[in-house]
N, C-alpha and C positions, 0 to 999 in steps of 0.2 A: 256685337252682336247678341243677341237676346238668346237663351236658352234654347226654346223652343224651334228658333231658326236655324241655330247650329245643329240642332238635332234632324231638323228637315234637310238640310246641306248634306248632312254625314249619308241620310238614308239616299240622297240620291245621288251623291257619289259612289255610294256602295252598288245601288241599282247601275250605275252606267258602268262600274267595273265588271260586274257580273255579264252586263249585256255586251262589253267588249269581248270577253273571253268568250261566251257563248257564239257570239255571230263570227269570231275570227273561226271557229271549229264550221260552224255553217259555210261559210266561205269555200271549205272545201269539201263540202260533203252535199250541198244544197244541189237539188235536180232541175232547178228552175230555168227559165230561159230569159235573159232581156230582152222586155219588149219597150220598145223605145218610144215616147209620146210626144211629137210636135204637135205645132198648130201652124203657126205663120212663119213664111221665110220670105222677108222682103226688104228692101231698104227704107224702112221706116224706126226711128228712134223713140223708145219712150214704152212702148205696148209690152208688157211682161210676157205676153204669148209670142213674141216675133224672135227669131233669130235672124241676123243678118246674112245675105248670101255667101259671104265669105267665112263667116263662121261654120254656117251648115257645111262647108265643103270642106272644111278642115276637119271637122268629126269624121265625115265620108271618108275622107283620103286616110283619116287614122284608121278607120275599122278595115279598108282595103289594107294598107301596111300591115296590120297586126293579124292578119288572116282570117278576120269574119267574115262567115257566110251567112248571107241574108236568106232568111226564110218566109214562106207566106205562112198564116195561121192555119191554114188545114195541114201543112205540112208537119207543123208543131202536133196536132191533135193526131194525125195519123201515127206519129210516134209514140205517144201515149197510150192509144188504142191498138193500134196493130203491131206495135214494136219495130216500125219502120226504123233505120239507123238514122241518128242525128248527126250532121258535121260535128268535127271538133270543137268549131267555135260559134254555135249559132247567135244570131241575132233577128230580131224581127222590129221592122221599122213602119210606125205607123202615124197618120195625120188625122187629127180632128177637125170636122166642120165644113171641110170643102172650099178652102178659100181659092181663088184663082191665082193667087201666087204660089200655090203649090205646083202648079201646071207652068208658069211663068220663070219661077227660080228653082224651085226645089228639084222639078222632074228633069231638067237638063243636066242636073248634078248627078243624079240618080242614073240616068243612060251612061254618063260618062264612065261610072264606075261598074255599071250592068247589075246594080242592084233592085231588088225587088222591096216595094212596101206597099202598104195598104192605106187607103182614106176613107173614113167614116165621112157619109155625108147625111145632110140635112135635108131630106126629101125637098121642102116647101120653100127654103133658102136656094136651092141647085135652080141654077138656070133663070133665076128670078132677081137676085141684087147684082150689082154690079162688081162687088168683091168676092161672089163665089163664083165657082166652077160652071161652066155651061155644058151641054149633054155633048156637044162637039167636042169639048175640050179631054172631056171623060172617055169618050170613044176612041179619041186618039192615043190616049194614055193606056185605056184598057187592049188596043190592038197591039201595042208594044210587046206585051205578056210580061212587062215587068210589075204593072200597078193593076191592084185590085182594089174593089170598091166596096163596103160594106155599109150598115145603117147606123147613124147616129141622131135617131128617132124622126119624127116630121116635123118639130119645132124649135128642137133643141128644148125643151121644157124642162125643169128640173123635176125629174120622176117621183123623187121621195115625197115632194110636196104636193104633189095631186093626189084627191082623196077619191075621184069619181075612178070606178072601173072602168066604163067608156071610153075616159080620157086617157088611162094608161093603155087601154086596148090599140086605141087609134095612134098613140105614139110608138109605140113598139110593135104590134101587129101590123097595123096599118103599113107602116114603113118597110115594112120585112115584104109586104105583099107588092106595093108599089115600086120599090125599088130593084124587085126581083125582075118582075114585068119590064121595067125599064132597060134593064141591063141584061136581060137575058139569060141570067143565071140566078141560081136560090140564094139569097141569103145566109149567109151561117153565121155572121158574128154582128154584135152590137155594142157600141162604146156610149154608156150612160151619160148622159150632160151631167157635169159636176162629178159624176164617180158614184153616187150615194146610189143603194141598192138595200132593197129590203126583201122580205119572203114572197109577197105578191107581186112585185117586179119580177122577181126570180121565177116564179111558176107564170106568166104571161108570157115571160121570154122563153122559157122551155115549151109552151104550149104552140107559142108561135112558129116554131120550127128552127129556132136559131141552136147551133151548136155548143154558143159560148159567149159571155159577156164581159167586157173589161170596165174597170174603175180606174180612177186615178191613183188608187193607193200606192206609194212608194213600194218597190219589192221585184222581185223576181216572178215570172209566170210559173205557176205551179196548178196546171189546170188538175190535175189528181186532187186536188186539196179543196176545189170546188171551182169547177169550169163555168159557172156565172156570177163569178166574182173574182177574174183574175187580176193580178197587180199588172202596172207596168213600170216605167222609169220617168218620169217628167222631165222633159227637156224644155224647162221655162227659164226666164230671167231677162231676157231682151242682151244687154251691153254685159251684164253680170255675168254670161255666160261665157266663160273662157274655155279653151282647150283644155285647161287643168282640170277644171270643174267638172265638164264633160267626163275625163277619162276617171276620176276620182267615184260619180255617178255610176259609170258602168262596172267598174272594177269592184266597188265596195256595196253594192246594193243590200247583200243580206246584213252587212254592218249597219249601214245608215237607216234602212227600214224601222228597225225596232226602236232607233234613236228619235225617228222623228216622229213614231206613235209615242213615245216618253213627252215627248217635246210638245205635243198636241194635246196629251193627256194633261200635261200640268196647265196648259192655257186652258185647258176645259175648268180646272179648279180654281182660277183665278191666278194662280202663281205666274203672271206675266213675264216677272223679273227673272226667274229662275228660266223659265222657257226661252228669254232672250239670251241666256248665258250659254246655249246649247247652240253652237254654229254648225249648222248643217250643209254643206257643199250643195 
């Protein structure tokens, strides 16, 4: 191993050690709430956004057995703004895109455990494509009192790649207004497709009337640090997503988040080999 490579490896190990110590402290002091980020729940193999129904049920059973209480996003924000008490072990369940399998597979499991969840809808896809939710299915879930719906833009465009203000306004503000009209209540939250957000996106989101916005950045949700760029815990991985992996992501989010950031930074610097050595659950 060359001298420069040894120095780089030593620096990496030092940073990892510091992150480990810092994160262990954060795990006992971080005020954030775990916001789980799902997409599809279906019996399809190979899609990295998919969990099988038995995997999803095992995860929900674990949450129930461990005494977690599901919350709405508004309940989390009310606790921040008004001091409303939080349950001892709060968790928020979210789904992006509004796939039809959310109704077919996930909804019955959520009902079984009496769990609340939020589904972020793509307005133009809803009731349009066969693998997305219909308004009839949405209304049934809404009437249950367990499932809430929010915005995932008009067309699922990557907002950070849009250069036109009009296009951004259409995706963010128009989806707010149209979904509010269709569902009969005001949209309070948006999940940014791809998770990327910048100052202009955040400003349009605020002006459109949203109370907050979610990325796919790994971490606990801490609205006081930026309510328009809140973190979530991605639950992706298809058949790689064992129950053990789920438990680790839920329990060690304050530790895993900075490690994931470091891994992505190394990759951006072209240090792919080193980044691949970091095994993130």
